[in-house]
C-alpha positions in Angstrom: 22.2 -28.9 3.7 20.6 -25.9 2.6 22.5 -22.9 1.4 21.9 -19.3 1.2 23.6 -16.6 -1.6 22.6 -13.6 -2.9 23.2 -11.6 -6.1 22.3 -8.0 -6.8 20.9 -5.9 -9.8 20.6 -2.2 -10.3 16.7 -1.7 -12.0 17.1 0.9 -14.4 13.5 2.9 -14.5 12.0 4.1 -17.8 10.2 6.6 -16.9 9.3 9.1 -19.0 11.2 12.2 -18.5 8.4 14.5 -17.8 7.4 12.6 -14.7 8.3 13.5 -11.4 10.1 10.4 -10.6 12.2 11.5 -13.6 15.2 12.0 -11.1 15.0 8.4 -9.5 17.0 6.5 -12.0 17.9 3.0 -10.3 16.5 0.8 -8.0 18.4 -1.9 -6.3 17.0 -5.0 -5.7 19.0 -8.1 -4.0 18.0 -11.7 -4.8 18.0 -14.6 -2.3 18.9 -17.9 -4.0 18.1 -20.9 -1.9 19.2 -24.4 -2.8 20.3 -28.0 -1.4 24.4 -27.6 -1.7 24.4 -31.3 -2.1 22.5 -31.0 -5.7 24.1 -28.2 -7.5 21.7 -28.8 -10.5 18.4 -29.2 -8.5 15.8 -26.8 -7.5 16.5 -23.0 -7.1 13.8 -20.7 -4.5 14.5 -17.3 -5.3 13.0 -14.0 -3.5 13.8 -10.8 -3.8 14.6 -7.8 -1.1 14.2 -4.4 -3.0 13.7 -1.9 0.3 12.6 1.4 -0.8 14.3 4.7 -0.2 12.4 7.0 2.5 10.0 4.5 3.4 11.5 0.9 4.3 13.2 0.5 7.7 15.8 -1.6 6.3 16.9 1.0 3.3 20.5 2.0 3.8 24.0 1.9 3.1 24.5 -1.1 5.1 21.8 -3.4 3.4 24.5 -5.1 1.4 26.0 -6.0 4.9 22.6 -7.3 6.2 22.2 -9.3 3.5 25.6 -10.9 3.4 24.9 -11.4 7.5 21.7 -13.3 6.8 23.4 -15.6 4.3 26.0 -16.4 6.7 23.6 -17.0 9.5 21.2 -18.9 7.3 24.6 -21.4 6.2 26.3 -21.7 9.7 22.6 -22.9 11.0 22.9 -25.9 8.8 19.3 -26.2 7.8 18.8 -29.6 6.3 14.8 -28.0 5.6 13.5 -24.6 6.4 9.8 -23.4 6.0 8.6 -19.9 5.1 7.3 -19.5 8.5 10.7 -19.6 10.0 12.1 -16.4 8.0 11.0 -13.9 10.1 12.2 -15.3 13.0 15.8 -16.2 11.3 15.8 -12.5 9.8 14.6 -10.7 13.1 12.9 -7.3 13.4 13.3 -4.2 11.5 13.8 -6.0 8.2 10.6 -6.6 6.3 12.3 -6.5 2.9 14.7 -9.3 4.0 11.9 -11.3 5.6 9.5 -10.9 2.5 12.9 -12.1 0.3 13.8 -15.1 2.4 9.8 -16.1 3.2 9.6 -16.3 -1.0 12.5 -18.0 -1.4 11.3 -20.6 0.6 7.7 -21.0 -1.0 10.0 -20.8 -4.4 12.0 -23.9 -3.2 9.4 -26.1 -1.5 7.3 -25.8 -4.9 10.2 -26.9 -7.0 11.8 -23.6 -8.0 9.3 -23.1 -10.3 8.4 -19.4 -9.3 5.1 -21.0 -8.4 4.6 -20.1 -4.7 0.7 -21.0 -4.1 -1.7 -23.3 -5.7 -4.7 -20.7 -6.0 -6.1 -19.7 -9.5 -3.6 -17.0 -10.3 -0.6 -19.1 -9.5 -1.9 -21.8 -11.6 -2.8 -19.7 -14.8 -6.2 -20.5 -14.5 -7.5 -16.5 -13.7 -6.0 -12.8 -13.8 -6.5 -10.7 -10.9 -7.8 -7.1 -11.8 -5.3 -4.2 -11.3 -5.5 -0.2 -11.2 -3.9 1.9 -13.7 -1.3 3.8 -12.4 -0.7 7.2 -13.3 2.7 9.0 -12.6 2.5 12.8 -11.4 4.1 15.1 -14.1 2.8 18.3 -15.6 -0.9 18.4 -16.6 -0.5 17.6 -20.3 1.6 14.1 -19.6 -0.8 13.5 -16.7 -3.5 13.5 -19.3 -2.0 11.3 -21.7 -1.4 9.0 -19.6 -5.0 8.7 -18.5 -5.8 8.2 -22.2 -3.7 5.8 -22.5 -5.0 3.8 -19.7 -8.6 4.0 -20.6 -7.8 2.8 -24.0 -5.7 0.0 -22.8 -8.8 -1.5 -21.2 -8.3 -0.4 -17.2 -11.7 0.4 -15.1 -9.5 1.6 -12.0 -7.1 4.5 -12.3 -4.9 5.6 -9.4 -3.7 9.1 -9.2 -1.0 10.7 -7.4 -2.0 14.1 -6.1 -0.7 16.4 -3.8 2.9 17.2 -6.0 0.6 19.9 -8.6 -1.1 23.0 -7.9 -4.3 21.5 -6.2 -6.4 23.3 -8.8 -4.8 21.9 -11.4 -5.3 18.5 -9.9 -9.2 19.3 -9.6 -9.4 20.3 -13.2 -7.3 17.0 -14.0 -9.8 15.2 -12.3 -12.8 17.0 -14.0 -11.4 16.2 -17.1 -11.4 12.1 -16.3 -15.1 12.7 -14.8 -16.3 14.4 -18.2 -15.0 11.6 -20.2 -16.0 8.5 -17.4 -18.7 8.5 -15.1 -18.1 6.4 -11.8 -20.0 3.8 -13.3 -17.9 3.4 -16.1 -14.4 4.3 -13.9 -13.3 3.8 -10.4 -10.7 6.6 -9.1 -8.4 6.5 -6.6 -5.8 9.2 -5.5 -2.7 8.8 -3.4 -1.8 12.0 -1.5 1.6 10.5 0.4 0.8 12.5 3.1 0.7 15.7 1.3 -2.4 17.6 3.3 -1.6 19.3 6.5 -4.2 18.3 9.0 -5.4 21.8 9.4 -6.2 21.9 5.4 -7.2 18.2 5.1 -11.2 18.1 5.5 -11.5 21.1 2.9 -9.3 19.7 0.3 -11.3 16.1 0.9 -14.5 18.4 0.3 -13.5 19.4 -2.9 -12.4 16.3 -4.1 -15.6 14.5 -2.8 -17.5 15.9 -5.9 -15.4 13.5 -8.4 -16.8 10.4 -6.7 -13.6 8.9 -5.5 -13.3 5.4 -4.3 -10.5 6.6 -1.7 -7.8 8.6 -1.1 -4.3 7.3 0.5 -2.7 8.4 3.3 -4.1 12.2 3.0 -2.0 13.5 6.0 1.2 12.2 6.9 2.3 8.9 9.0 2.3 9.4 12.5 -0.6 12.0 13.3 -3.0 9.3 14.8 -5.1 11.8 16.6 -5.6 14.0 13.4 -5.9 10.9 11.1 -8.9 9.4 12.9 -10.4 13.1 12.9 -10.0 12.6 9.0 -11.3 9.3 8.9 -14.2 10.2 10.7 -15.5 13.4 8.8 -13.9 13.0 5.5 -16.5 12.7 2.2 -13.9 10.6 0.8 -12.8 6.9 2.2 -9.6 6.9 3.6 -7.1 4.1 3.2 -3.6 3.6 5.2 -0.6 2.7 3.6 2.8 4.7 5.0 0.9 4.6 8.3 1.2 0.8 8.4 5.0 0.9 8.2 7.2 -0.2 11.1 4.1 -1.7 13.4 5.5 -5.1 13.7 3.4 -6.7 16.6 -0.2 -7.5 16.6 -0.6 -5.3 19.6 0.2 -1.8 17.6 -1.5 -2.8 14.6 -4.9 -3.7 16.7 -4.4 -0.6 18.1 -3.9 1.8 15.0 -7.0 0.4 13.5 -9.1 0.4 16.4 -8.0 4.4 17.1 -8.1 5.3 13.2 -10.8 3.4 11.8 -10.0 3.7 8.2 -11.9 2.5 5.6 -9.2 0.7 3.8 -5.5 -0.5 3.9 -3.1 -0.7 1.5 -1.0 -3.7 2.0 2.8 -4.1 0.8 4.6 -7.1 1.7 7.9 -5.7 1.0 7.4 -3.1 3.4 5.4 -4.8 5.9 7.4 -7.8 6.6 6.6 -10.4 4.0 3.8 -13.2 3.1 2.7 -14.0 6.9 2.5 -10.5 8.2 0.7 -9.4 5.3 -1.7 -12.2 6.0 -2.2 -10.8 9.5 -3.0 -7.2 8.3 -5.6 -8.9 6.4 -6.9 -10.7 9.3 -7.3 -7.8 11.5 -8.7 -5.4 9.0 -11.6 -8.3 8.2 -12.1 -9.0 11.7 -13.0 -5.1 11.6 -14.8 -5.1 8.5 -12.4 -3.2 6.7 -11.6 -3.2 3.1 -8.3 -3.4 2.2 -5.8 -4.4 -1.2 -2.4 -5.5 -2.1 0.0 -3.2 -4.0 3.6 -4.1 -5.2 6.3 -1.5 -4.3 8.7 -1.0 -7.0 10.1 -4.8 -6.9 11.0 -6.4 -10.4 9.1 -9.2 -11.3 10.2 -11.6 -8.9 8.6 -9.4 -6.0 5.6 -8.8 -8.1 4.8 -12.3 -8.7 5.5 -13.1 -5.0 2.9 -9.8 -4.1 0.1 -11.1 -7.0 0.1 -15.0 -5.7 -0.4 -13.8 -2.2 -3.0 -11.9 -3.2 -4.4 -14.6 -5.4 -4.8 -16.6 -2.3 -7.9 -14.1 -1.3 -11.6 -13.4 -2.7 -10.9 -10.0 -4.3 -13.3 -11.0 -6.9 -13.1 -7.6 -9.3 -11.6 -5.1 -6.5 -8.6 -3.6 -8.5 -5.2 -4.4 -6.6 -2.2 -2.4 -7.4 0.2 -4.8 -9.2 0.5 -2.8 -12.3 4.2 -2.1 -11.8 5.9 -4.7 -14.0 6.7 -2.3 -16.9 8.8 0.2 -15.0 12.3 -1.1 -15.5 14.4 -1.1 -19.0 16.3 -3.9 -17.3 13.8 -6.2 -15.5 13.7 -9.9 -15.0 12.4 -11.8 -17.5 9.2 -13.5 -16.5 5.6 -15.1 -17.9 3.5 -12.2 -16.3 1.2 -9.7 -18.8 -1.1 -7.2 -18.7 -4.6 -7.5 -20.9 -7.7 -5.2 -20.5 -6.6 -4.3 -16.9 -5.9 -7.5 -15.4 -2.5 -9.1 -14.5 -2.2 -12.6 -15.5 0.7 -15.5 -14.9 1.6 -18.4 -17.1 3.4 -21.0 -14.9 4.7 -23.1 -18.0 6.5 -19.7 -19.1 10.1 -19.0 -18.9 12.0 -17.3 -16.2 15.4 -15.6 -16.3 17.4 -16.3 -13.2 18.5 -12.8 -11.5 
């Protein structure tokens, strides 16, 4: 019979002191281990559940108990086999990080416990995935330093968090970037994390438009569909939805959002959306409406990042940059054969993995 167990790691950020994320020192990840109890030396499938404070529906002090309860339910069921599509049913609603972890563990176990979940070109090491360089919010000098480093490292798409500094300072930083690299050389994305009040959003977007931005994520806070639809309808900068997608678990609600708001893009984070199958449904809804999308990790360790990247590799993303550059965030990340070169994430299926 198959057996499910769990382990925990407190991931320690290596954010420089000047970033506004400096106060966030630790992010807890839980790892589900799926194995055949009769084969103690056999393959082990591993999946990561690392819910984000303030965003994940399943984050909270009770998450350890949720993990333990899931393992108990699984083991009591006496599964002789278990497929990834069974994971959301067993986990239940409102637990997207757990569903993502169990799906990943099932896919990994089915593939021999080699952390190769799919057979696409990325998962087999034949091709890398283009990624954006993430510029963390901090003081102006620190942000300029990061931008210079990313450009020197060969990134052709940068994503900046805005809304945390004085808006005039943020405009000045964007102007500096464009003075160095025009839109033909560098794609610029910004993420407001809902920082703009609906009444001021279009005015600020008008000022941002002169920098030829690719898109802006979540300009107004989630839950304001009417205001968001108005912004999407009139914004001179294409709008991408991020936090707005969290918690919408049924196709009916998902389609209602997209039909009401009509964004240009969706930002898909499997840890927050309910896993592999749930993310594929969002892709199908977007593509049926002619909407763009990209995949993004959500501060997972390398176990979760690898799963998101391999899922991304299932789609023809071409040279469209994905948000998969978070693997170097931790001092004690899980050792993995993932590396970044020239603005692309690469995976070596023959490389060594640490078991968390």
